[in-house]
C-alpha positions as a Markdown table, in Angstrom:
| # | Residue | x | y | z |
|---|---|---|---|---|
| 1 | Met | 55.6 | -7.7 | -32.4 |
| 2 | Gly | 52.6 | -6.0 | -30.6 |
| 3 | Leu | 49.2 | -5.1 | -31.3 |
| 4 | Glu | 50.1 | -2.1 | -33.4 |
| 5 | Asp | 52.1 | -4.3 | -35.8 |
| 6 | Asp | 49.6 | -7.3 | -36.1 |
| 7 | Pro | 46.1 | -6.2 | -34.8 |
| 8 | Phe | 43.2 | -8.2 | -34.2 |
| 9 | Ala | 40.2 | -8.1 | -36.5 |
| 10 | Tyr | 36.7 | -9.3 | -35.9 |
| 11 | Ala | 33.6 | -10.2 | -37.7 |
| 12 | Val | 29.9 | -10.3 | -36.3 |
| 13 | Thr | 28.2 | -13.1 | -37.9 |
| 14 | Lys | 24.3 | -13.4 | -38.6 |
| 15 | Ser | 23.8 | -15.7 | -35.6 |
| 16 | Gly | 25.3 | -13.1 | -33.3 |
| 17 | Ser | 28.8 | -14.6 | -32.6 |
| 18 | Val | 32.0 | -12.9 | -33.0 |
| 19 | Arg | 34.9 | -14.4 | -34.9 |
| 20 | Val | 38.2 | -12.9 | -33.7 |
| 21 | Ser | 41.1 | -13.5 | -36.1 |
| 22 | Arg | 44.7 | -12.3 | -36.2 |
| 23 | Gly | 47.3 | -12.4 | -39.0 |
| 24 | Gly | 44.4 | -13.7 | -41.2 |
| 25 | Arg | 43.5 | -16.8 | -39.0 |
| 26 | Val | 40.6 | -17.1 | -36.9 |
| 27 | Val | 41.8 | -17.1 | -33.1 |
| 28 | Val | 38.5 | -17.8 | -31.3 |
| 29 | Thr | 34.6 | -17.5 | -32.0 |
| 30 | Val | 32.7 | -16.0 | -29.1 |
| 31 | Ser | 29.1 | -16.8 | -28.9 |
| 32 | Gly | 26.1 | -16.3 | -26.6 |
| 33 | Ala | 25.9 | -13.7 | -23.8 |
| 34 | Arg | 29.6 | -13.3 | -23.9 |
| 35 | Ala | 29.4 | -12.3 | -27.6 |
| 36 | Gln | 26.5 | -9.7 | -27.0 |
| 37 | Arg | 28.6 | -8.0 | -24.3 |
| 38 | Leu | 31.6 | -7.9 | -26.6 |
| 39 | Ile | 29.6 | -6.5 | -29.5 |
| 40 | Ala | 28.2 | -3.9 | -27.0 |
| 41 | Ser | 31.7 | -2.9 | -25.7 |
| 42 | Leu | 33.4 | -2.6 | -29.2 |
| 43 | Gly | 33.5 | 0.6 | -31.2 |
| 44 | Val | 34.9 | 3.0 | -28.6 |
| 45 | Ser | 38.4 | 3.4 | -30.0 |
| 46 | Glu | 40.6 | 1.2 | -31.9 |
| 47 | Glu | 43.0 | 0.9 | -28.8 |
| 48 | Ser | 40.1 | -0.3 | -26.5 |
| 49 | Asp | 38.9 | -2.6 | -29.2 |
| 50 | Gln | 42.2 | -4.3 | -29.5 |
| 51 | Leu | 42.4 | -4.8 | -25.7 |
| 52 | Leu | 39.0 | -6.3 | -25.6 |
| 53 | Leu | 39.7 | -8.5 | -28.6 |
| 54 | Ala | 42.8 | -9.6 | -27.0 |
| 55 | Lys | 41.1 | -10.5 | -23.6 |
| 56 | Ala | 38.3 | -12.2 | -25.7 |
| 57 | Thr | 41.0 | -14.7 | -26.8 |
| 58 | Gly | 41.6 | -15.8 | -23.4 |
| 59 | Asn | 44.9 | -17.4 | -22.8 |
| 60 | Tyr | 46.4 | -16.0 | -26.0 |
| 61 | Lys | 50.0 | -14.7 | -25.2 |
| 62 | Arg | 52.0 | -15.4 | -22.0 |
| 63 | Gly | 55.4 | -14.3 | -23.5 |
| 64 | Asn | 56.8 | -17.8 | -23.7 |
| 65 | Glu | 56.2 | -18.2 | -27.4 |
| 66 | Arg | 59.2 | -19.1 | -29.6 |
| 67 | Arg | 60.7 | -16.1 | -31.4 |
| 68 | Pro | 61.0 | -16.5 | -35.1 |
| 69 | Lys | 64.5 | -17.1 | -36.4 |
| 70 | Ala | 65.9 | -14.0 | -38.0 |
């Protein structure tokens, strides 16, 4: 399951923070100067937005997560 199948979504709050979610759950909230840089970088293309949001989540996927049972 990649970013195409389960993309990140984001919402900018009134206070200027960015809530990054995936699968309907908030993964991380970015605030302060880091949020302002993220907001300025978003909107170029869907692909670049997805990579920026994945990067903003930090230590999100390493590849050692358990696979769902089929």
